[in-house]
N, C-alpha and C positions, 0 to 999 in steps of 0.2 A: 600540576592546579587543576586541572578540572577537576580530579577527586578532591584535594584539596576546598577547590567552591562550592561544591555537591554535599558533601563532610559537615560544612559550614553555614549552611544557609538554607539546605531540606532537613529538614526534619522527619525520623523515621524514612531516610534517603534509600534504603532495602525493599520497604513495603511497595515498591512500584503499582500495583494492580490499586491503591487505596486513589479514587479521585483528585483528593486533597492535597497527597503526593503528587502524582503529576500536572498537576496547577502549580504545584513548587518549584517541578523543576521546568517548567512553562517558563515561568513569572522572571527564573537566575536564567536561562538563556537566551530572554527580553531584555534586561536588564543591561547583561553581558554583552551583547549585542548593541545594546543601544551608547552605549559605553565605548566600545571601540568603534564604531562608525563616526562616533560626533569626534572623536581626533584624530579620527584618520580624515576623515572630510576638511577640518581648518587646514590640518597639517599644507593636504593635497593643491588647497584651495590657494592658498600659500605661496605654495611652492609654484602650480600654472602663472599666478599673475608675476610672479616674479623672473620666470620662462618665457609668459607670453606663449602659454604653451595649450592649446585648444583640446588636446590629446591628458592631458595632467588635471584638467578646470573636468574633461567629462569624466576622467572618472575619479573626482572626488564627490560631483556631482550625483555620482554610482552610490557612494559612499553614503551622500544624505539620505538618497530613497532608500538605503539600507537601515539607516536609522528609523527615518520616518514607517520603515515597518515595521523595525520591534516595536517601534511603540504601537504601532494598532495587534500588531500582536499580542501586545501585553493586554492589551484592552479585551480582547479575544480569549484569550486563556483566562481572564478575571472571568469573563461573562459565561464562557466553555464548563468553568467548575461551579457553572450553582446549578444546587440539588435540585434532584425533580420534583415539580409542582400539579395540581391536576390537570392544567391543559399540557402538561407535559412529563409525560409518567414517565420518560425514559431519557430525563433528565437535557443538559443544552449541549453536549457536548457536539454537536456540528458545527457549532456557532466557529468553535477553532477550523472545520475546513473551508466555512464564507468565507472568516479577515481571514486566510491567505487567499480564497480569490480574489479577494479585495488589493492585497499586495503583488501578487499577481500582475493583475492590472496596471497599477503603479510603478512596476519597474518597468514594463511594458512602457507606459508615456517615457519615462526616461530615455528609454531606449531611440523612441522617436526621435523625443527633443536632439537628444542625441549625431543620431544620422543627417539631420536636419540645417543643424553646425558644421559635423563637418564636411556635408556636401557646401556647405559656404565659404569652409576652409581648403577646400580642394579650389577652389574656381580662385578666391582672393585669399594664398597662403601669406601669413608674414612672417617676421624674421624669427627664431628662433634665441634665447639667449642660454647657453652652456654654462650650469652651476655644477662640480663633484659637488657637493654637500646637499642639493635637491635629489643626485641618482641615489646619492647612499640611502638618501628619508625613506624614498620611495621604495629602495631594495630592501629595508626596515619594514616596512609598510605589507609587502610581502609576505615575511615572517607572522604578522600579525593576523593577516587572513588567513594566513595556514592553519595556526593554532584556534583560530576561529573556528574554520572548517569540521576540525577534527574532535574539540568541541561539541559543535550542535553535531555531529555526526555519530561521537558517544553517549552522549544524551537521550540522540536518538532513537537507537537501536537498543536503550534501556529500557525506555519506555515506548517504545513500540510507534514513535511520532512521525508521521509522511512531511509533516509539516516541519519538523526541523530535520530532517533527512534534504530536505529541497532548500532549508537555509543553509546547508553543509553545502549543498552542489551550485549554490550560485555563491557562496565566496570561494569557491573553487574559480568559478570563475571570475569575480576578481580580481584572481589571483593572475591569470593567464591574461586579463585586458592589463597592468600595472605591468606588468614582467612584457608586454605589448608597449606600453607608452614607454618606457625605459631603451627598449630596443631601437624606438623611431630616435631618444633624444642623443643616443650615442650612434645611429648610424649618421645621425643631423651634426654630430660631433667631429666625424671618419671622412664624410664625403662632402659634405654642406650641401648636400641635398635636403632640403623641410620634405619627410613625409607625415605629418603632423599629422593631414587632414583625410592621410591614406588610413592610419593608425586609427584617427578617431570613429571612421569609418568601422574599420572593428571593428572598433571597441564597440560599439555603438549594436553591432546585429550580435556583438555575445549576450549584451546585456535583453535583448531583446529576443532570446533564447530562451535565457534563462527565466525568461515573464513566463514564456510558450509550457516550458519543463513544468514551473509549478503552479500556472492553471489546471495543465492533464494530471497533475496527479491530485489535484485538489480535489475537480470535479470527479475524477473514478470513482471515488468513494461517495461522494453524494449521489452522481447517479442511481448505482449501486450496486456494487462486483463481486465477483466470485471469490468467495472463502480460499484463501493461498490452502495450500494443501498441510504445511506446516500446521497451520489451524486445527487441517481438515483432522490430520493424524493426532493431535490432541484430546481435540472432543470427543471423536471413534474409541481412543483407547482410553480414554475418561471412563466415559459407558461401561464401555464393554470388558472392563475391569472388576466388573460387577459381577459377584456370583447369579447364575440362576439366567446371565443376558447371553446369547450363540454369536448372536454378531447385531449390526447397525448397517441403515440405509437413507438416502434421500436427507443427504445431512445438509440445511439450508440457514444459513447466518448472517441476519439484518446488524450491520453497521450503525449509533447513533453517537459515533464519534467514537475516541479513542478510549478502550480502557471498557467501553458502552456496547454489550451486543447481548443480542439477544437470538435466542438458536433453535431450529425444533430439530428434530431423527425418528427415524425410526425404529425402532430395540425389539430384537428379535426376541423371541422367548418359549419355551416348551410350551406347547401344544396341548402334552397331559399334566401340566400342574396345576393347583387352583389360579385361578382369576387373581382374584385377592392376595395370596401371595407373591402373583407376579406382580400386580399394582401399586404391593406396598414397595415391592423392590424399585417400580418405576420412581415414586411417589420419592425414596432416598434420595434416589441421584439424581432431580432436579434438585431436591435443597439442595444438595452437596454439591453443585453446580456452583449454583450462588456465592457457597460461604469458599469456596474452593480457586473457584477461578474466576468470579465474577460473572458471571453467562445464563443470563434468564435461557434455562432450558426448558421446551418444549416437548414432552416426548411421546411417540404415539404405540402399543403396544400392535409388534404381530408377529400371533402363534404361529410357530412352526411344529412341522414334521419330523420327530426324531426318533420312530421308534419304525417305520412299517418300513421294511426292507425294502419293497416295492418301487415306494414312491423314493427314497433315496439313491436309488438303483440310478433311479430315471432323471432323477436330479445333475449326479453325478455324469451319466449321459451327453445331458442336452448341456453343460459346464465344458466337457470336454471337447466335444464334439463345435461348440463356440468359439472354445478355445484355439483349433483349431483351423476357422474359419476367419478370424479374425478376433486378434488377440486385446485391440482396442475394444472391446465391448464388454459387459456384464452381466450376466441375472441375479434376479432376487424375488422375492413374494413366493416362489414357488408352488405349485398344488397340483394334483395328480388327480383326475375323475374319469374313471375308468368304467368302458361296459363292453357288453360281447365285442360288435364293431368297431365303437372306435372309443380310444382314448385320448381324452384333454388333456393336456399340460400347458398348465395356464401360470406366469410368470411375467416380471417387469422385466426390459432389456432395455438397460442404458448403452446410448450411443456419442461418439462423436456431437459436437452442436457442427461440424460441417457437416453430415450424414445431411442430406437432402431426403424426402419420401422418392426416390427412386432409388438410392441409394440403402433406403428401411426395407423396400419391399423385396429388393435384389435378395439382401439381407436376411431377409425373413424366408422368402421361397427357399433357399441352398438349407437352410439349417432343417426346413420342415424335411426336405427330401433327403439329405444324408442321414437324418433320425427315422427316417420310414423304408431307412432299407435291411434297419433293424427289426422292426415293427410295424410293419403296411398300417396299421391302425392308429400310429402315432398322427393326432392332430396338435400344431400349436396355436391357442389363444396367446398374442404378444401385445402388452402394454408399450409403447414407445416410450422412453423418458430422455433425458439428458438431463448433467450431472448441473451442480449449482460449484465446482468446485478448480478453479481454475488450475488447468492442466493437469490436473487427476485426474482416476479411473475409480470411479464409485468400485 
């Protein structure tokens, strides 16, 4: 079903790197969400009215809020798909995150309202009317929501959309709340005990938790989050795949909306190659990055020593010593300045974010002492850096 809808309504559906295709995916997900949730609202509200059940009606209004969220999502997707202009040279992609944040607050509002109504129902419980047909319809609605969660999860993974993944998680929350509603009705049928208000209270808490989750997932890219290790590997392998590039480091990725990124990276080139030759390679990589990955990539060129045996041996010694001291730390931009009485080993050292200044100084001192066992003239000139990659070591 998911594949059929995508093939029928999304032109060039396999070219997900295109903004127009991503927009079409977003429109499809929103329209399907509006349709499914309005149908579920009408059915559940009718059942809740007939049963005089606050938990069923609470579940119905949750679906109505989901339909409203899909409408807002549709507007947001359309606005996010607008092309770049002179005031927004990187496009309008972040509107998608802002839209999801608005949706999160709407979900939270519904959750708070349901919480209030459920507390009132606990204080003054009303008689429930059990109907087998109503339970069956609610059970079928679980099937619809399970499919909808799978639908958004599939599309979200295909275009790497946090918003769709959040919608999928919200739909799974709806599955849990509807199942709880059915349980309360069956419990009343078997025991005669009305737990409707308590179950409605649980439903409200799940709804509020879903709202908090959507807000959290949306705020992260808006505030500015580290690039995922998979994105780090994809970009570095692309850059290092060109002949004349020896390595790379200091990758920073700036997100301007799903599928819209700008990145900067340091690329290492041999210091004995003509600078114009290396510059031509760098220019070609930057052009190809836009064409093949959709990333506006800015590359800083770092010349490195490739022939001086003494420098290469010193670097290897520093790397091996550092690996023995702390495997979470790495180095780059290594240079060596030799003198009769002192040899300066100059390099950048990348440390985990949790290392404070005291830990950094301890690491610096220990590394220098261990290296001086080999040659007492060694002095380390270290610039401390932290990685911009989430959970990764450069």
